[in-house]
C-alpha positions as CSV (number, residue, x, y, z in Angstrom):
1,M,-1.4,0.1,-14.2
2,A,-0.6,3.9,-13.6
3,D,3.1,5.0,-14.8
4,R,5.5,4.8,-11.8
5,S,8.6,5.9,-13.2
6,F,8.1,9.6,-11.7
7,L,9.5,8.5,-8.6
8,D,12.4,8.0,-9.6
9,W,12.8,11.8,-10.4
10,P,15.5,13.5,-8.1
11,F,12.4,15.1,-6.3
12,F,11.8,12.6,-4.2
13,E,13.3,10.6,-1.1
14,D,13.1,7.1,-0.5
15,R,10.5,7.6,2.1
16,H,8.2,9.1,-0.6
17,R,8.5,6.2,-2.6
18,A,7.7,3.9,0.1
19,L,4.8,6.0,1.4
20,A,3.2,5.9,-2.4
21,D,4.2,2.3,-3.0
22,A,2.4,1.5,0.3
23,L,-0.8,4.4,-0.3
24,D,-1.0,2.8,-3.7
25,G,-1.8,-0.9,-1.9
26,W,-4.2,0.0,0.8
27,A,-6.2,2.2,-1.9
28,A,-6.6,-0.7,-4.4
29,E,-7.7,-2.8,-1.5
30,R,-10.0,-0.6,0.2
31,L,-11.4,1.8,-2.5
32,G,-12.2,-0.2,-5.1
33,D,-15.7,-0.8,-4.7
34,L,-16.7,2.2,-2.6
35,D,-20.0,3.2,-2.4
36,H,-21.1,7.0,-2.9
37,A,-24.5,7.1,-2.2
38,D,-24.6,8.2,1.1
39,T,-21.9,11.1,0.4
40,D,-21.7,12.5,4.2
41,A,-21.8,9.0,5.7
42,T,-18.5,7.3,3.2
43,C,-17.0,11.0,3.7
44,R,-17.2,10.1,7.3
45,A,-16.0,6.3,7.0
46,L,-13.0,7.5,4.8
47,V,-11.6,9.9,7.3
48,R,-11.9,7.4,9.9
49,H,-10.6,4.7,7.4
50,L,-7.5,6.9,6.5
51,G,-6.7,8.0,10.2
52,A,-6.9,4.2,11.3
53,A,-4.1,3.6,8.7
54,G,-2.3,6.8,9.3
55,Y,-2.3,8.6,6.5
56,L,-3.9,11.8,8.1
57,E,-0.5,12.1,10.4
58,H,1.2,13.3,7.2
59,S,-2.2,16.0,6.8
60,G,-0.8,18.9,8.7
61,A,2.6,20.1,10.1
62,M,4.8,17.8,11.9
63,D,7.6,19.5,14.3
64,G,6.3,23.0,12.4
65,Q,6.9,21.9,9.3
66,L,4.5,20.7,6.5
67,D,6.0,18.0,3.6
68,V,4.3,18.8,1.0
69,R,5.8,16.3,-1.7
70,T,4.1,13.8,1.0
71,L,0.9,16.0,0.6
72,C,0.9,15.7,-2.8
73,L,1.9,12.0,-3.5
74,I,-1.4,11.2,-1.3
75,R,-3.5,13.4,-3.0
76,E,-2.6,12.1,-6.4
77,T,-2.4,8.6,-5.7
78,L,-5.8,8.9,-3.7
79,A,-7.2,11.0,-6.8
80,R,-6.3,8.3,-9.0
81,H,-8.5,5.5,-7.2
82,D,-11.5,7.4,-6.0
83,G,-12.0,11.1,-5.6
84,L,-14.4,11.3,-2.7
85,A,-11.2,9.4,-0.9
86,D,-9.0,12.4,-2.3
87,F,-11.4,14.7,-0.7
88,A,-11.7,13.5,2.8
89,F,-7.7,13.6,3.1
90,A,-7.5,17.0,1.5
91,M,-10.3,18.5,3.8
92,Q,-8.9,17.2,6.8
93,G,-5.3,18.7,5.9
94,L,-6.5,22.0,5.0
95,G,-9.0,22.1,8.1
96,T,-6.2,21.8,10.6
97,G,-3.1,23.2,8.8
98,A,-3.8,26.8,10.3
99,I,-4.0,24.8,13.6
100,S,-0.6,22.8,13.0
101,L,1.1,25.8,11.4
102,F,-0.2,28.7,13.6
103,G,-2.1,27.2,16.3
104,T,-1.6,27.7,20.3
105,E,-0.5,24.2,22.1
106,A,-3.8,24.5,23.6
107,Q,-5.3,24.3,20.6
108,K,-3.0,22.0,19.1
109,R,-3.7,19.6,21.9
110,E,-7.3,19.5,21.5
111,W,-7.5,19.0,17.9
112,L,-5.0,17.6,15.8
113,P,-4.8,14.1,17.9
114,L,-8.5,14.1,17.0
115,T,-8.3,15.0,13.5
116,R,-5.1,12.7,12.8
117,S,-6.9,9.6,14.2
118,G,-10.2,10.2,12.4
119,Q,-12.5,10.6,15.1
120,A,-13.2,14.3,14.3
121,I,-13.4,15.9,10.8
122,A,-12.3,19.3,10.3
123,A,-13.2,22.0,7.6
124,F,-11.8,25.4,6.2
125,A,-14.5,28.5,6.0
126,L,-13.1,30.8,4.2
127,T,-15.4,31.9,1.1
128,E,-18.4,34.2,1.5
129,P,-21.2,34.8,-0.7
130,Q,-20.4,38.2,-2.2
131,S,-16.2,37.8,-1.7
132,G,-15.6,34.4,-3.7
133,S,-11.8,34.7,-4.7
134,D,-11.6,38.1,-3.3
135,V,-10.7,37.3,0.1
136,A,-10.0,40.8,1.2
137,N,-13.5,41.6,1.0
138,S,-15.0,39.4,3.1
139,T,-17.4,40.9,5.5
140,M,-18.1,38.3,8.4
141,T,-17.3,40.2,11.7
142,A,-15.9,38.9,14.8
143,V,-16.3,41.5,17.4
144,R,-14.6,41.5,20.8
145,D,-17.2,41.6,23.8
146,G,-15.1,40.9,27.1
147,G,-13.8,37.7,27.1
148,D,-15.4,36.4,24.3
149,Y,-15.7,37.2,20.3
150,V,-19.1,37.7,18.9
151,L,-19.6,36.2,15.3
152,N,-22.0,37.3,12.1
153,G,-22.2,36.5,8.7
154,E,-22.0,33.8,6.6
155,K,-19.6,31.4,5.1
156,T,-20.7,29.7,1.9
157,W,-19.6,26.7,-0.7
158,I,-17.4,25.1,2.8
159,S,-16.2,21.9,2.1
160,N,-17.5,19.2,5.1
161,G,-19.8,21.8,5.9
162,G,-22.4,20.4,7.7
163,I,-20.5,17.1,8.8
164,A,-17.2,18.8,10.2
165,D,-16.5,18.6,13.9
166,V,-14.4,21.6,13.9
167,Y,-13.7,25.0,11.6
168,T,-10.6,27.4,11.0
169,L,-12.8,30.3,10.4
170,F,-11.9,33.9,8.7
171,A,-13.5,36.8,10.2
172,R,-12.9,40.6,10.2
173,T,-12.1,41.9,13.4
174,G,-11.2,45.6,12.0
175,E,-7.8,46.0,12.8
176,A,-7.3,47.7,9.3
177,P,-9.5,48.1,6.3
178,G,-9.2,45.1,3.7
179,A,-6.8,42.2,4.1
180,K,-5.2,43.4,7.2
181,G,-8.6,43.2,9.3
182,L,-9.0,39.7,9.1
183,S,-8.5,37.1,11.9
184,A,-8.5,33.4,11.9
185,F,-10.3,31.5,14.8
186,V,-11.0,27.4,15.8
187,V,-14.5,27.3,15.9
188,P,-16.4,23.7,17.3
189,A,-19.8,22.5,15.4
190,G,-22.5,22.8,17.3
191,L,-22.1,25.8,18.7
192,P,-25.5,28.6,20.1
193,G,-25.9,31.0,17.0
194,F,-23.8,28.6,14.2
195,E,-26.2,26.6,12.0
196,I,-26.4,25.3,8.3
197,A,-28.2,27.3,6.8
198,E,-27.7,25.4,3.3
199,R,-26.2,22.2,2.3
200,L,-25.0,22.1,-1.8
201,E,-25.5,20.0,-4.3
202,T,-22.7,19.5,-7.1
203,I,-22.2,17.6,-10.0
204,A,-19.7,15.8,-8.5
205,P,-21.5,14.9,-4.7
206,H,-19.1,16.1,-1.9
207,P,-20.4,17.5,1.4
208,L,-20.8,21.5,0.7
209,A,-22.7,24.1,3.0
210,T,-23.5,27.7,3.8
211,L,-23.3,28.6,7.3
212,R,-24.4,31.2,9.1
213,F,-23.2,32.8,12.4
214,T,-25.8,34.8,14.4
215,D,-24.3,36.6,17.4
216,C,-22.2,33.2,17.8
217,R,-20.1,33.4,21.0
218,I,-16.7,32.0,20.7
219,P,-13.6,32.6,23.9
220,A,-11.0,34.8,23.1
221,S,-8.5,31.7,23.2
222,A,-10.4,30.2,19.9
223,L,-8.1,33.3,17.9
224,L,-5.8,31.8,15.8
225,G,-2.9,33.4,15.3
226,E,-2.6,37.3,15.9
227,P,-5.2,39.3,15.7
228,G,-5.5,41.2,12.2
229,R,-3.2,38.3,10.6
230,G,-5.9,36.4,9.7
231,F,-5.5,37.0,5.8
232,A,-1.7,35.9,5.9
233,V,-2.6,32.6,7.7
234,A,-5.3,31.9,5.2
235,M,-2.8,32.6,2.3
236,S,0.2,30.6,3.9
237,V,-1.9,27.3,3.9
238,L,-3.3,27.8,0.7
239,D,-0.1,28.8,-0.6
240,V,0.9,25.0,0.6
241,F,-2.6,23.2,-0.4
242,R,-2.8,25.3,-3.9
243,S,0.1,22.8,-4.9
244,T,-2.1,19.4,-3.4
245,V,-5.3,20.4,-5.2
246,A,-2.7,20.5,-8.8
247,A,-1.4,17.1,-7.6
248,A,-5.4,15.8,-7.4
249,A,-5.8,17.1,-10.5
250,L,-2.9,15.0,-11.8
251,G,-4.3,11.6,-10.4
252,F,-7.4,12.3,-12.6
253,A,-5.5,12.8,-15.5
254,R,-3.5,9.8,-14.9
255,R,-6.5,7.8,-14.2
256,A,-7.9,9.2,-17.3
257,L,-4.9,8.3,-19.3
258,D,-4.7,4.8,-17.6
259,E,-8.6,3.8,-18.8
260,A,-8.2,5.4,-22.1
261,L,-5.0,3.1,-23.0
262,D,-6.9,-0.1,-22.1
263,R,-9.7,1.1,-24.1
264,T,-7.9,1.6,-27.2
265,A,-5.7,-1.1,-26.6
266,T,-8.9,-3.7,-26.2
267,R,-11.9,-2.1,-28.3
268,T,-11.4,-3.5,-32.1
269,V,-12.1,-1.4,-35.1
270,Q,-12.7,-2.8,-38.5
271,G,-10.5,-5.9,-37.2
272,A,-7.7,-3.9,-35.5
273,P,-7.2,-2.5,-32.1
274,L,-8.0,1.2,-31.9
275,F,-4.8,2.0,-30.7
276,D,-3.5,1.2,-34.1
277,L,-5.1,4.4,-35.5
278,Q,-2.8,6.9,-35.4
279,M,-5.3,9.8,-34.7
280,V,-5.8,7.6,-31.7
281,Q,-1.8,7.5,-31.0
282,G,-2.1,11.5,-31.6
283,H,-4.6,12.0,-28.7
284,I,-2.7,9.3,-26.3
285,A,0.7,11.2,-27.1
286,D,-1.3,14.8,-26.1
287,M,-2.4,13.3,-22.6
288,A,1.3,11.6,-21.8
289,L,2.3,14.8,-22.4
290,D,0.0,16.8,-20.5
291,V,0.5,14.6,-17.6
292,D,3.6,14.9,-17.4
293,A,4.6,18.5,-18.0
294,A,1.7,18.8,-15.0
295,A,3.7,16.4,-12.7
296,L,7.0,18.5,-13.2
297,L,5.2,21.8,-12.2
298,V,3.2,20.0,-9.2
299,Y,6.5,18.4,-7.9
300,R,8.4,21.7,-8.4
301,A,6.4,23.5,-6.3
302,A,6.6,20.9,-3.6
303,W,10.2,20.1,-3.7
304,T,11.0,23.9,-3.5
305,R,8.3,24.4,-0.3
306,D,10.2,21.3,0.9
307,S,13.8,22.6,0.5
308,G,13.0,26.0,2.5
309,A,11.4,28.7,0.6
310,P,9.2,30.6,2.7
311,R,6.9,31.0,0.3
312,I,6.1,29.2,-3.3
313,T,3.2,31.7,-4.5
314,R,4.7,31.9,-7.7
315,E,5.2,28.2,-8.0
316,A,2.0,27.0,-6.9
317,A,0.1,29.0,-9.1
318,M,1.7,27.3,-11.9
319,A,1.0,23.9,-11.1
320,K,-2.5,24.9,-10.0
321,L,-3.4,26.3,-13.3
322,F,-1.3,24.1,-15.5
323,A,-2.3,20.7,-13.9
324,T,-5.9,21.5,-13.8
325,D,-6.5,22.7,-17.1
326,R,-4.7,20.1,-18.9
327,A,-6.3,17.4,-16.6
328,Q,-9.3,18.8,-18.1
329,R,-8.2,18.2,-21.4
330,V,-6.9,14.7,-20.3
331,V,-10.2,13.6,-19.1
332,D,-12.4,15.0,-21.7
333,M,-10.3,13.2,-24.2
334,G,-10.8,10.2,-22.1
335,V,-14.3,10.5,-22.4
336,Q,-13.7,10.9,-26.5
337,L,-11.9,8.0,-26.7
338,H,-14.3,5.9,-24.9
339,G,-17.6,7.1,-27.4
340,G,-20.6,6.2,-25.6
341,D,-19.4,4.8,-22.4
342,G,-17.6,8.1,-21.6
343,V,-21.0,9.6,-21.3
344,R,-22.7,6.8,-19.6
345,S,-23.8,7.3,-16.0
346,G,-21.6,5.5,-13.1
347,H,-18.5,4.6,-15.7
348,I,-15.2,5.7,-14.6
349,A,-14.6,8.1,-17.6
350,E,-17.8,10.1,-16.9
351,R,-17.2,10.4,-12.7
352,L,-13.7,11.5,-14.0
353,Y,-15.5,14.2,-16.2
354,R,-17.9,15.1,-13.1
355,E,-14.8,15.3,-10.4
356,I,-12.4,17.3,-12.6
357,R,-14.4,20.5,-13.3
358,A,-14.2,22.2,-9.8
359,L,-11.1,22.0,-9.2
360,R,-10.3,24.7,-11.8
361,I,-12.5,26.9,-9.7
362,Y,-11.7,26.3,-5.7
363,E,-8.8,27.5,-4.1
364,G,-8.3,30.1,-6.3
365,A,-9.9,30.1,-9.7
366,S,-7.7,29.9,-13.1
367,D,-7.9,33.2,-14.0
368,V,-6.9,34.2,-10.4
369,Q,-3.9,32.2,-10.6
370,K,-3.1,33.8,-14.2
371,V,-3.4,37.6,-12.3
372,I,-0.7,35.8,-9.6
373,I,1.6,34.1,-12.0
374,A,2.0,37.7,-13.8
375,R,1.8,40.0,-10.5
376,Q,4.8,37.5,-9.5
377,T,6.9,37.5,-12.8
378,L,6.6,41.5,-12.6
379,A,8.0,41.7,-9.3
380,A,10.7,39.3,-9.5
381,D,11.6,41.0,-12.5
382,Q,12.0,44.5,-11.0
383,D,13.7,42.9,-8.0
384,R,16.4,41.8,-10.6
């Protein structure tokens, strides 16, 4: 049983505790024997189930506000039960976050009821083959032609690529060089000139793809927010969802700690539980410390945003860097404590080991988070 005492921390309100308890029960009932054989079909089913249960209502802004503590609690809980369930929820939120925050009323009416009910799948198309974390270096273009924009270029490592019904997409419109020349668009799947160039396989299977656009026309009404403000749109969304990546890592770490506790309490060595060895107790202590420290950083960032801070760039970067790095360490120790079973294909310890690794890369790699933290710290010092 995962530790639930953190829900008593002052970061949370009763509504957060009630949601966490309800979701934990739902996940225990629905996700225990989830079939991962067909990733696409499973993700589609998970989105439908999460929508039917009402949890996707929390995936975007309500009345112009995102409740980041709720997003983090949902991601942590789902990740603890099943990584693909966390992925399905998270990508739905990331894909529609910009629409709910910056979309026109027409864009919201068209897509939010569908995505929140689980009838449509969303994606966030930002990364390009040559740019990676350097978003300002994006080269995909959206050229105005009368009442349309014409898209040309590629996006890659796009989560839900190939199964999404709608993409929040970023392209260069040329208002200025670098970051100030990008705009955001709402792009439905299936348009002429829009193709899935490649499906990408990873060590923890998820729907991922490279998207290619060749003279693909979208109406000017597909513009999301103001022209040339796409970078600000992307960063505003990532600022929020970066904290939730940290929450997912926390969920994986909690599960690894739970499994390690069960293993060391029931596995005997020379007639005594493995846990009785002082070295093992030291490992368990390190794991518990990393989990609690990560949780404090995650929910500090979420609480700060929910309390009215316009940006949480520094707090979110700290949470993501620490939680993902320490979760990797916790999961690795969990594998070690399971011995041979820890590397047996299909074992929970082995699955967690594969699932945790990508979180130190996507939505800003660990080294990028260090740069962000350093710059934010310097700026804060100069402002004093």
